[in-house]
C-alpha positions in Angstrom: 90.4 -32.3 26.9 91.0 -31.7 30.6 88.3 -29.1 31.5 89.9 -26.1 33.2 87.7 -26.3 36.3 88.3 -30.1 36.7 92.0 -29.7 36.4 92.2 -27.0 39.0 90.0 -29.1 41.3 92.4 -32.0 41.1 95.3 -29.6 41.6 93.8 -28.3 44.8 92.9 -31.7 46.1 96.4 -32.9 45.5 97.8 -29.8 47.4 95.3 -30.4 50.2 96.4 -34.0 50.6 100.1 -33.3 50.3 100.2 -30.5 52.9 98.1 -32.1 55.5 98.8 -35.9 55.4 101.0 -35.7 58.5 98.4 -33.9 60.5 95.8 -36.7 60.1 98.1 -39.5 61.3 95.4 -42.0 62.3 94.2 -42.3 58.7 97.6 -42.1 57.1 97.5 -45.4 55.2 94.1 -44.7 53.6 95.0 -41.1 52.8 98.3 -42.0 51.2 96.6 -44.4 48.9 94.1 -41.7 48.0 97.0 -39.3 47.4 98.6 -41.8 45.0 95.4 -42.1 43.0 94.9 -38.3 42.8 98.6 -37.9 41.7 97.9 -40.4 38.8 94.7 -38.6 37.8 96.4 -35.2 38.0 99.4 -36.4 35.9 97.0 -37.6 33.2 94.9 -34.4 33.3 98.1 -32.3 32.9 98.8 -34.2 29.7 95.2 -34.0 28.5 95.2 -30.2 29.1 97.0 -29.9 25.7 93.7 -30.9 24.0 90.0 -30.3 24.2 86.9 -32.1 23.1 83.3 -31.2 22.9 82.0 -34.8 23.1 79.1 -35.5 25.4 81.0 -38.5 26.7 83.8 -36.3 27.9 81.3 -33.8 29.5 79.7 -36.6 31.5 83.0 -37.8 32.6 84.0 -34.2 33.7 80.9 -34.2 36.0 81.9 -37.5 37.5 85.4 -36.3 38.2 84.0 -33.1 39.8 81.6 -35.1 42.0 84.3 -37.5 43.2 86.9 -34.7 43.8 84.3 -32.8 45.8 83.5 -35.8 48.0 87.2 -36.4 48.6 87.7 -32.7 49.5 84.7 -32.8 51.9 86.1 -35.9 53.7 89.6 -34.4 54.1 88.4 -31.0 55.2 86.2 -32.6 57.9 89.2 -34.8 59.0 91.3 -31.6 59.3 88.7 -29.8 61.5 88.4 -32.8 63.8 92.2 -33.1 64.0 92.5 -29.4 64.8 89.9 -29.5 67.6 91.4 -32.8 68.9 94.8 -31.2 69.0 93.5 -28.1 70.8 92.1 -30.3 73.6 95.5 -32.1 73.9 93.8 -35.4 73.5 95.5 -38.5 72.1 94.2 -41.5 70.3 91.8 -41.8 67.3 89.5 -38.8 66.9 87.3 -39.9 63.9 84.7 -42.5 63.3 85.9 -45.7 61.6 83.4 -45.1 58.8 85.5 -42.2 57.6 88.3 -44.6 56.7 85.9 -46.6 54.6 84.9 -43.3 52.9 88.5 -42.6 52.0 89.1 -46.1 50.7 86.0 -45.9 48.5 87.1 -42.5 47.1 90.5 -43.9 46.1 88.7 -46.7 44.3 86.4 -44.2 42.5 89.3 -42.1 41.4 91.1 -45.1 40.1 88.0 -46.1 38.1 87.6 -42.6 36.7 91.2 -42.6 35.6 90.6 -45.7 33.6 87.6 -44.1 31.9 89.7 -41.0 31.0 92.5 -43.1 29.5 90.0 -45.1 27.4 88.3 -41.9 26.2 91.7 -40.5 25.1 92.4 -43.7 23.1 89.1 -43.7 21.3 88.6 -39.9 20.7 90.5 -38.9 17.6 88.8 -35.5 17.3 91.0 -33.7 19.8 92.1 -30.1 19.1 95.3 -28.5 20.4 94.7 -26.0 23.2 96.9 -23.0 23.8 99.2 -22.9 26.9 100.3 -20.0 29.0 103.9 -18.9 28.3 105.2 -16.4 30.8 107.8 -14.0 29.5 111.3 -14.1 30.9 111.7 -12.7 34.4 112.4 -9.0 34.4 111.3 -8.4 30.8 109.3 -5.4 29.9 106.3 -7.5 29.1 106.0 -8.5 32.8 106.4 -5.0 34.2 104.8 -2.6 31.8 101.1 -3.4 32.4 98.4 -3.6 29.8 99.3 -2.0 26.5 95.8 -0.8 25.6 94.9 2.9 25.9 92.1 3.7 28.3 89.9 5.5 25.8 91.0 3.9 22.6 87.5 3.6 21.0 87.2 4.5 17.3 84.3 6.8 16.3 83.4 8.0 19.8 85.0 11.5 19.8 82.2 12.9 17.6 79.5 11.1 19.7 81.0 12.4 22.9 81.2 16.0 21.7 77.5 15.9 20.7 76.5 14.6 24.1 78.7 17.1 26.0 77.1 19.9 24.0 73.6 18.7 24.9 74.5 18.3 28.6 76.2 21.7 28.9 73.9 23.8 26.8 70.1 24.0 26.5 67.3 24.7 29.0 67.8 25.7 32.6 65.2 23.2 33.6 66.0 19.6 34.4 66.9 17.6 31.2 67.3 13.8 30.9 69.5 12.7 28.0 69.5 8.9 27.3 72.1 7.0 25.4 70.3 4.1 23.7 71.6 1.1 21.7 71.9 -2.6 21.6 74.3 -4.6 23.9 77.9 -4.2 22.8 77.6 -0.8 21.0 79.5 1.0 23.8 76.9 2.9 25.7 78.7 2.6 29.0 82.1 3.3 27.4 80.7 6.5 25.8 79.1 7.6 29.1 82.3 6.9 31.0 84.3 9.0 28.5 81.8 11.9 28.9 81.8 11.5 32.7 85.6 11.8 32.9 85.8 14.7 30.5 87.4 17.8 32.1 84.7 20.1 30.6 82.0 18.2 32.4 83.9 18.4 35.7 84.2 22.2 35.1 80.6 22.9 34.0 78.9 20.9 36.8 79.3 21.5 40.5 78.7 17.8 41.2 79.0 14.8 38.8 77.8 11.4 40.2 77.9 7.9 38.6 75.3 5.3 39.7 75.0 1.8 38.4 71.3 0.7 38.3 71.0 -2.6 36.5 68.1 -5.1 36.0 67.7 -6.2 39.6 67.8 -2.7 41.2 65.9 -1.4 44.2 64.9 2.3 44.1 66.1 2.7 47.8 69.5 1.3 46.9 69.8 3.7 43.9 69.0 6.6 46.3 71.4 5.5 48.9 74.1 5.3 46.2 73.4 8.9 45.2 73.2 10.0 48.9 76.8 8.7 49.6 78.1 11.5 47.4 76.7 14.1 49.7 77.2 12.6 53.2 79.4 10.0 54.9 76.7 9.0 57.3 74.4 7.1 54.9 73.7 4.6 57.8 71.5 7.4 59.3 69.1 7.0 56.4 69.0 3.3 56.0 65.4 3.1 57.5 63.9 5.9 55.4 61.6 5.1 52.5 62.1 6.2 48.9 60.1 9.4 49.2 61.9 10.5 52.3 65.3 9.8 50.7 64.4 11.8 47.6 63.6 14.8 49.8 67.0 14.4 51.6 68.9 14.3 48.4 66.9 17.2 47.0 67.9 19.2 50.0 71.6 18.6 49.4 71.4 19.4 45.7 69.5 22.6 46.4 72.4 23.9 48.6 75.0 23.2 45.8 75.4 24.2 42.2 74.6 22.5 38.9 74.4 18.8 39.1 74.8 15.8 36.7 73.8 12.3 37.7 74.8 9.4 35.4 72.5 6.4 35.5 74.1 3.3 33.9 72.0 0.4 32.6 68.4 1.6 33.2 65.6 -1.0 32.5 62.4 0.6 33.9 60.5 3.9 33.6 60.0 3.9 37.4 63.7 4.7 37.8 63.3 7.8 35.7 60.2 8.9 37.6 61.8 8.5 41.0 65.2 10.2 40.1 63.3 13.3 38.9 62.1 13.7 42.5 65.6 14.4 43.8 66.0 17.6 41.7 64.5 20.8 43.1 62.9 23.2 40.7 65.5 25.9 41.0 66.5 26.5 37.3 70.1 25.5 37.7 70.2 23.4 34.5 70.6 20.0 36.3 71.1 17.0 34.0 70.6 13.3 34.0 72.6 11.1 31.5 71.4 7.5 31.3 72.3 4.4 29.3 69.6 1.9 28.2 69.0 -0.8 25.7 65.3 0.0 25.5 64.3 2.4 22.8 60.7 2.9 24.2 62.2 3.7 27.7 64.6 6.2 26.2 61.9 8.1 24.4 59.8 8.1 27.6 62.8 9.9 29.2 63.3 12.2 26.3 61.6 12.4 22.9 65.0 12.9 21.3 67.4 10.3 22.8 71.0 9.9 21.6 70.9 6.8 19.4 74.4 5.3 19.4 75.4 4.5 15.9 77.0 1.3 14.5 80.6 1.5 13.3 81.1 1.7 9.6 83.2 -1.1 8.0 86.1 1.3 7.8 85.8 2.2 11.5 85.5 -1.4 12.4 88.7 -2.3 10.6 90.5 0.7 12.1 89.4 -0.4 15.6 90.4 -4.0 14.9 93.9 -2.9 13.8 94.3 -0.6 16.9 93.3 -3.4 19.2 95.5 -6.0 17.6 98.6 -4.0 16.6 98.5 -1.0 18.8 100.3 1.9 17.1 101.6 -0.3 14.3 99.8 -0.8 11.0 98.3 -4.0 9.8 100.7 -6.1 7.6 99.7 -6.0 3.9 99.1 -9.8 3.8 96.5 -9.6 6.6 94.6 -6.5 5.4 92.1 -8.4 3.3 91.4 -11.0 6.0 91.1 -8.2 8.6 88.7 -6.2 6.5 86.5 -9.3 6.0 86.6 -10.1 9.8 85.7 -6.5 10.7 82.9 -6.4 8.1 81.3 -9.6 9.7 81.3 -7.9 13.1 78.3 -5.9 12.0 79.5 -2.5 13.3 79.3 -3.7 16.9 82.4 -2.5 18.8 82.3 -5.2 21.5 82.4 -7.9 18.7 85.4 -6.2 17.1 87.4 -5.9 20.3 86.7 -9.4 21.5 87.7 -10.9 18.1 90.8 -8.6 18.2 91.7 -10.2 21.5 91.7 -13.6 19.8 94.0 -12.3 17.1 96.4 -10.3 19.2 99.9 -11.7 19.1 99.0 -14.0 16.2 100.7 -12.6 13.0 100.3 -15.8 11.0 98.0 -15.7 8.1 96.6 -19.2 8.9 95.3 -17.9 12.3 93.5 -15.0 10.6 92.0 -17.3 8.0 90.8 -19.6 10.7 89.1 -16.8 12.6 87.7 -15.3 9.4 86.0 -18.7 8.7 84.7 -19.1 12.2 83.2 -15.6 12.7 79.5 -16.2 13.0 77.8 -15.4 9.7 74.5 -14.3 11.3 75.9 -11.2 13.0 74.1 -8.9 10.6 71.1 -9.5 12.9 72.9 -7.4 15.5 71.4 -9.3 18.4 72.7 -10.3 21.9 73.0 -14.0 21.0 75.3 -13.1 18.1 77.7 -11.2 20.3 77.8 -14.0 22.8 79.1 -16.2 20.0 82.1 -13.9 19.7 82.8 -14.1 23.4 82.6 -17.9 23.3 85.0 -18.0 20.4 87.6 -15.8 22.2 87.1 -17.8 25.4 87.7 -21.1 23.7 91.1 -19.8 22.6 92.3 -19.0 26.1 94.7 -21.3 27.9 92.8 -23.4 30.5 94.3 -21.7 33.5 93.1 -18.3 32.2 89.7 -19.7 31.3 88.9 -20.3 35.0 90.4 -16.9 36.0 88.2 -15.2 33.4 85.0 -17.0 34.5 85.8 -16.2 38.1 85.5 -12.5 37.4 81.7 -13.0 37.2 81.5 -13.4 41.0 81.6 -9.6 41.2 78.3 -7.8 40.7 77.4 -6.5 37.2 78.8 -3.0 36.7 81.3 -3.4 39.6 84.7 -1.7 39.4 87.0 -4.6 40.4 90.2 -3.6 42.3 93.1 -5.5 40.6 94.7 -6.4 44.0 91.4 -7.9 45.2 90.8 -10.2 42.2 94.5 -11.3 42.3 94.3 -12.1 46.0 91.1 -14.1 45.4 92.5 -16.0 42.5 95.4 -17.1 44.7 93.2 -18.0 47.7 90.9 -20.1 45.4 93.9 -22.0 44.1 93.5 -20.8 40.5 97.1 -19.8 40.2 99.7 -22.6 39.8 103.2 -22.0 41.2 105.9 -21.6 38.6 109.6 -21.4 39.0 111.1 -17.9 39.4 107.7 -16.2 39.8 105.6 -15.3 42.9 101.9 -16.3 42.7 101.1 -12.6 42.6 103.3 -12.0 39.6 101.7 -14.8 37.7 98.2 -13.6 38.5 99.0 -10.1 37.5 100.3 -11.4 34.1 97.0 -13.3 33.6 95.0 -10.1 34.4 97.1 -8.1 31.9 96.6 -10.7 29.3 92.8 -10.8 29.8 92.8 -7.0 29.3 95.0 -7.2 26.2 92.6 -9.9 24.8 89.8 -7.4 25.4 87.9 -9.8 27.7 88.3 -7.5 30.7 88.0 -3.7 30.5 90.8 -1.6 31.9 89.0 1.0 34.1 91.8 2.9 35.8 95.6 2.7 35.8 98.0 3.3 38.7 100.6 6.0 38.4 103.1 3.4 37.4 101.0 2.2 34.5 99.8 -1.0 36.2 96.1 -1.9 36.5 94.2 -0.2 39.4 90.6 -1.2 38.6 88.9 -3.2 35.8 85.5 -4.4 35.0 83.5 -6.8 32.8 81.3 -5.6 30.0 77.7 -6.5 30.9 77.6 -9.1 28.1 80.8 -10.7 29.2 79.6 -10.7 32.7 76.5 -12.6 31.6 78.7 -15.1 29.7 80.9 -15.7 32.8 77.9 -16.2 35.1 76.3 -18.7 32.7 79.4 -20.6 31.9 80.6 -20.7 35.5 77.2 -22.0 36.6 77.3 -24.7 33.9 80.8 -25.7 35.0 79.9 -25.6 38.7 82.5 -22.9 39.4 80.1 -20.6 41.3 76.5 -19.8 41.7 74.7 -16.5 42.3 72.0 -16.8 45.0 68.7 -15.3 43.8 65.6 -15.5 45.8 63.1 -15.1 42.9 61.3 -18.3 41.9 62.2 -18.1 38.3 65.9 -17.8 39.0 66.1 -20.3 41.9 69.3 -22.4 42.0 70.1 -25.6 43.9 72.2 -24.0 46.6 72.1 -27.2 48.6 73.6 -29.3 45.8 77.1 -30.1 47.1 78.5 -30.0 43.6 76.9 -27.1 41.9 77.2 -24.5 44.6 80.7 -24.7 46.2 81.0 -20.9 45.8 78.1 -18.6 46.4 77.7 -14.9 45.7 74.8 -12.8 46.9 73.6 -9.2 46.9 73.5 -7.6 50.4 69.8 -6.9 50.1 69.1 -10.6 49.6 71.3 -11.9 52.4 68.8 -11.6 55.4 66.1 -13.6 53.6 68.7 -16.2 52.5 70.1 -16.7 56.1 66.6 -16.8 57.6 66.0 -20.0 55.7 68.9 -21.6 57.5 70.2 -23.3 54.4 72.2 -26.5 54.4 75.5 -25.2 53.1 78.2 -27.2 54.8 79.7 -27.9 51.3 80.2 -24.2 50.5 83.9 -23.2 50.3 83.6 -19.5 49.2 81.0 -16.9 50.2 81.0 -13.4 48.6 78.7 -10.4 49.4 80.0 -7.5 47.4 78.4 -4.0 47.2 79.2 -1.0 45.0 78.5 1.2 48.0 81.4 2.5 50.0 79.5 2.3 53.3 78.5 -0.8 55.2 75.2 -2.5 54.6 73.4 -2.4 58.0 70.3 -4.5 57.3 71.5 -7.4 59.4 71.3 -8.0 63.2 74.2 -9.5 65.2 72.3 -12.8 65.2 72.1 -12.7 61.4 75.8 -12.3 61.2 76.4 -15.2 63.5 74.3 -17.4 61.1 77.0 -16.8 58.5 79.6 -18.4 60.8 77.4 -21.5 61.4 76.2 -21.8 57.8 79.7 -22.4 56.2 81.8 -24.5 58.6 84.3 -25.4 55.8 84.5 -22.0 54.1 87.9 -20.9 52.7 87.1 -17.5 51.2 84.9 -15.1 53.1 84.5 -11.6 51.5 81.7 -9.8 53.3 83.4 -6.4 53.5 80.2 -4.5 53.0 78.6 -5.9 56.1 79.0 -4.9 59.8 80.8 -8.0 61.0 81.4 -9.4 64.5 83.3 -12.4 65.9 81.8 -15.5 67.6 82.8 -18.9 68.9 81.7 -20.5 65.6 83.8 -18.0 63.6 86.9 -19.1 65.5 86.4 -22.6 64.3 86.5 -21.8 60.6 90.0 -23.3 60.4 90.1 -23.6 56.6 89.9 -19.8 55.9 92.5 -18.6 53.4 91.0 -15.2 52.7 89.0 -12.8 55.0 87.6 -9.4 54.1 85.4 -7.9 56.8 84.4 -4.6 58.4 83.1 -3.7 61.8 83.7 -1.9 65.1 87.0 -3.8 65.9 89.5 -2.6 68.4 91.8 -5.6 67.9 92.6 -8.6 65.8 91.9 -11.3 68.4 94.3 -14.0 69.6 92.0 -16.6 68.1 93.0 -15.5 64.6 96.2 -17.4 65.1 94.1 -20.6 64.6 93.6 -19.8 60.9 96.8 -21.6 59.8 95.8 -21.5 56.1 95.1 -17.7 56.1 96.8 -15.9 53.2 95.0 -12.5 53.0 93.4 -10.5 55.8 91.5 -7.3 55.0 90.0 -5.6 58.1 88.3 -2.2 58.1 87.3 -0.8 61.4 85.1 2.1 62.4 86.5 2.2 65.9 87.4 5.6 67.4 90.8 4.2 68.5 93.8 5.5 66.6 95.4 2.1 66.3 94.4 -1.6 65.9 95.9 -4.0 68.4 97.1 -7.2 66.7 96.9 -9.8 69.5 97.1 -12.8 67.2 100.6 -14.3 66.8 100.9 -13.5 63.1 104.5 -14.7 63.0 103.2 -18.3 63.4 100.7 -17.9 60.6 103.2 -19.0 58.0 100.8 -18.8 55.0 99.8 -15.1 55.7 100.9 -13.0 52.7 98.9 -9.8 52.9 97.6 -7.8 55.9 95.4 -4.7 55.1 93.9 -2.5 57.8 92.4 1.0 57.4 94.1 2.3 60.6 97.6 1.6 61.8 98.1 -1.9 63.3 100.2 -2.4 66.4 102.2 -5.6 66.0 103.5 -7.9 68.7 107.2 -8.7 68.3 108.2 -12.4 67.9 108.4 -14.5 71.1 110.2 -17.6 72.2 107.3 -19.7 70.8 107.5 -18.1 67.4 108.4 -20.4 64.5 112.0 -20.2 63.3 110.8 -19.8 59.7 110.6 -16.4 58.1 107.1 -14.9 57.6 105.5 -15.0 54.2 104.2 -11.4 54.6 104.5 -9.4 51.3 102.0 -6.6 52.2 101.7 -4.7 55.5 99.3 -1.8 55.1 99.2 0.0 57.4 101.4 -0.3 60.6 102.2 2.1 63.5 105.8 3.5 63.5 106.4 2.0 67.0 105.8 -1.5 65.6 108.7 -1.2 63.1 111.2 -2.7 65.5 114.3 -4.6 64.3 112.9 -8.0 65.4 109.6 -7.4 63.6 111.0 -6.3 60.3 113.7 -9.0 60.4 110.8 -11.5 60.7 108.9 -9.8 57.8 112.0 -9.8 55.6 110.0 -10.7 52.4 107.8 -7.6 52.6 107.3 -5.9 49.2 104.8 -3.2 50.3 104.9 -1.3 53.6 102.8 1.6 54.7 103.7 3.3 58.0 101.3 5.8 59.6 101.4 7.7 62.9 103.6 10.1 64.8 106.7 9.9 62.7 109.1 12.1 64.8 110.5 9.3 66.9 110.6 6.9 63.9 112.5 9.4 61.8 114.7 10.2 64.8 115.8 6.5 64.8 114.3 5.9 68.3 114.8 2.1 68.9 116.4 2.0 65.5 113.3 3.5 63.9 113.8 4.2 60.2 117.2 2.5 60.3 115.4 -0.8 60.8 114.2 -0.7 57.2 117.5 -2.2 56.2 116.1 -5.6 57.2 113.7 -5.4 54.2 115.7 -6.7 51.3 112.7 -7.1 48.9 110.8 -3.8 49.6 109.4 -2.2 46.5 106.7 0.2 47.8 107.1 2.4 50.9 104.5 4.9 52.2 105.4 7.2 55.1 102.4 9.2 56.5 102.8 11.6 59.5 99.7 12.1 61.6 101.0 15.0 63.6 100.4 18.5 62.1 103.5 20.0 63.7 106.7 18.5 64.9 109.1 20.1 67.5 111.9 20.3 65.0 112.3 19.7 61.2 112.8 16.0 60.6 115.7 14.6 58.6 116.2 11.5 56.5 119.3 9.6 57.5 122.3 10.1 55.2 122.3 6.4 54.5 118.6 6.3 53.5 119.3 5.2 49.9 121.1 2.2 51.3 118.3 1.4 53.8 115.7 1.1 51.1 117.7 0.6 47.9 115.2 -1.7 46.3 112.2 0.7 46.6 110.5 1.5 43.3 107.6 3.6 44.6 107.9 6.1 47.5 105.0 8.2 48.9 105.5 10.8 51.6 102.6 12.6 53.3 102.8 15.5 55.8 106.4 14.7 56.7 107.5 18.4 56.2 111.1 17.7 55.3 113.2 20.5 54.0 113.5 20.5 50.2 117.3 19.9 50.6 116.4 16.4 52.0 115.0 15.4 48.6 118.5 15.0 47.2 118.8 11.9 49.4 116.0 10.4 47.5 117.8 11.0 44.2 120.3 8.4 45.2 117.6 5.6 45.1 118.7 3.8 41.9 115.5 1.8 41.6 113.0 4.6 42.3 110.4 4.9 39.5 107.4 6.6 41.2 107.8 9.5 43.7 104.7 11.1 45.3 104.9 14.2 47.6 101.5 14.6 49.2 100.1 17.2 51.6 103.2 19.1 52.7 105.6 16.3 52.3 108.2 19.0 52.1 108.2 22.5 53.7 109.6 25.6 52.1 109.1 27.6 48.9 112.1 26.7 46.8 113.4 23.4 45.3 116.6 23.2 43.3 117.7 19.5 43.2 121.4 18.9 43.1 121.2 15.3 42.2 119.6 13.3 39.4 116.7 10.9 39.8 118.1 8.4 37.3 115.2 6.0 37.1 112.3 8.2 38.1 109.3 8.0 35.7 106.5 9.5 37.6 106.7 12.6 39.8 103.6 13.7 41.8 103.5 16.9 43.9 100.3 17.7 45.8 99.4 20.5 48.2 102.8 22.0 48.4 104.1 25.5 49.6 106.5 25.4 46.6 106.9 28.8 44.8 110.1 28.3 42.8 111.2 25.0 41.1 114.5 24.9 39.2 115.3 21.7 37.4 116.3 20.2 34.0 116.5 17.0 32.1 119.7 16.2 33.9 117.8 15.9 37.2 115.0 13.8 35.7 116.4 12.1 32.6 113.7 9.5 32.1 110.6 11.3 33.6 107.4 10.2 31.8 104.6 11.7 33.8 104.3 14.9 35.9 101.4 15.6 38.1 100.9 18.9 40.0 97.8 19.2 42.3 96.9 22.2 44.4 100.3 23.8 44.1 98.7 27.2 43.8 101.8 29.2 44.8 104.1 27.6 42.2 105.1 30.2 39.6 106.3 27.9 36.7 107.2 24.4 35.6 110.9 24.3 34.6 111.0 24.8 30.8 114.1 22.6 30.6 111.8 19.6 31.3 110.8 19.9 27.6 114.2 18.3 26.8 113.3 15.1 28.5 112.8 12.6 25.6 110.4 10.3 27.6 108.1 13.1 29.0 104.7 12.2 27.5 102.1 13.4 30.0 101.5 16.4 32.3 98.4 16.9 34.5 97.6 20.1 36.3 94.8 20.5 38.9 94.2 23.8 40.7 97.7 24.9 39.8 96.9 27.9 37.6 100.1 30.0 37.8 102.1 27.4 35.9 99.8 27.0 32.9 101.8 29.4 30.7 105.1 27.5 31.2 103.4 24.2 30.9 101.9 25.2 27.6 105.3 26.2 26.4 106.6 22.8 27.2 103.7 21.3 25.3 104.5 23.5 22.2 108.1 22.4 22.3 107.1 18.8 22.4 104.5 19.0 19.6 106.8 21.0 17.4 109.0 17.9 17.4 106.0 15.7 16.5 106.1 14.1 20.0 102.8 12.9 21.4 102.2 14.8 24.6 99.1 14.4 26.8 98.4 17.7 28.6 95.3 18.2 30.9 94.3 21.2 32.9 91.7 21.4 35.6 89.7 23.5 35.8 89.6 24.0 32.0 90.4 27.5 30.7 87.4 27.6 28.3 83.8 27.9 29.5 82.3 29.2 32.6 81.5 27.2 35.7 77.7 26.7 36.1 77.4 27.0 39.8 74.7 29.7 39.6 
């Protein structure tokens, strides 16, 4: 009965009041009364969360609660800004107008009245349905740590389709050929195209393979700039060119290289096809364009013989349902009939099957399957978009309320956007969507939610990290559409669109608390000087890796003035700068910005609520000077910079409390002093980059200071100096210094291979990456066992001889060898490791024979073994 968005609003208001009531001393009596009323409302909503109702009366009441909570939030946030400014000027006495006290008193009365209405509705409404709740697994259980259980490419019926498309792309005319994949929403056009795009044969046959998302609201210039970024890092030099000039520039780059494949996802107009043809020179290299579209007419315009994506047969639909619900297990006999009926009603649409499977996953009771079977929309045989949205709504309704809000929130990212898992998790936390729970960090809870959304097939797993956890994910176009529509209806966020037919009331203080906008629309939006004091979150995402330079410094400063109460500011794609107004955005919890920064200014210390700071700089300096006193920023949990940060040690004015920092990526070696690391004792992830000789030599404690980090799980050591005067060494006690580390990455450290034995003593080490000459020498024969190691990654190594066995790597699961072109063989004894399931070789041709023998030994024992080689052995590279 308690709407997810309303409950989280009340939760945030309660937290806001509780944490800041002492700061606003002059209004203490009124605010304490308001706090009591909010506590009462929140307690009742927590009880009501167990139920939900679709009554119009409840929906109207939800809106009233939202409006009142928003008004209370606005009043308190303004109080806090005034209190902060008052405190900075060292003034005493009352700093607010007496009318503010009346506002607070009225708000308390409003909330009291709403609470009465909620109680009355509960008494009279008998049609309440039970709502699922989130049950986190026990701490340390495999379910928490193993990541999503779905396979990346587990789509039934697509192997044959992919092979047909690959054959068409690779063979045929030496002239340019465009091959469209056409089908209705939900058939899997993008999934098939991604599968083909990632196929090793495609990488081998084409000199360059480029993926570009187009979408409905595309601009040709943006499409060209997205293509151009694959050829040059300096796309900003071409920002002011028109479409025809950009086409000539791209054609020039393509002409210099070999055979090229451009993948255009989600094309809506013939103009895109006409313009993209211009970027290909007529040089008979067999260039190809693969595109996905819903429009049959458009597909035949591109090619009289498009690839029509077929519907799944009832048998394939049931097979996909079983895989998505039970994984590698079979469907219990008592559920087969119901499962076949459900699959049949999905009309051969893969999206419908996987979304319904998400609702059934983890529900082995026959009653649950019968209920879903009855509720599956009967009109799906029409195979239309509206029918598929019914499936999404059905699965959404079965989510626990906390996860409903997290799911809808994913719609703030642009359509077709690859969402980094760490970013969406940080944003959920900054927005207050994640409730604290005993024994778990907020990050652990959020990661569990994301895993669950993927296992329910509501979010697509795009890429995994080496440890099996989520690296990137995305929303299917149709689910993205659902999230945007539902979030707008629930006043969770709004997308700013400047077209008249899509105009939204951005100045409505209730419906537009969070705004997301495309970079190309931002200048026009700011020029209107909108009244947006109520906005708490502002997002401007871009799929481009480079900054969007369409704004002047004055335009950027308008952002600072437009959102005085903003909490979340993610404008990483813009060239940002600081101003006096920016320094007064005291409520900021999350900042993601890019620009020509030489330092993090002292004024950042004023952001007492800041949890996450992501700062990318294009400065020519080798380090970023952190002038702000981050040790007094007690909420700061994650600091990300793209060049090493130089930290100031704690001072006499530093708070006696330990820092909340969990992530420090990256930091200069000279900043890793004992006092600094002792203060950052809760760090889980640490990346150190710079001249490592003094650090490894224990200058001022150096590497020995890592002993202060009792919670460290990930450690990256990257040496920036090509040659060191003498071979570095790890201290004999290294395994004791970082005994909690689970993932270790070494880059350009050039240790002797004998030093690797010290790493074998790390009892918690699960992922080990040796990158770019991490070790020097041509022979490695480990004398110790890596008892917990699951992933071993060796890249760009001088290694020629490697002698090892299952004794050295008893639980190894995944082996990656990249550009180890001198290595003669993979140790055959590794075939005896029971857990070894995957081996990937890239540009490491000499070891192929031994690797194949390991594969044969595995498959002879009926063990599943995933073995990939690049470049592939078959075929000839079409560089011409």
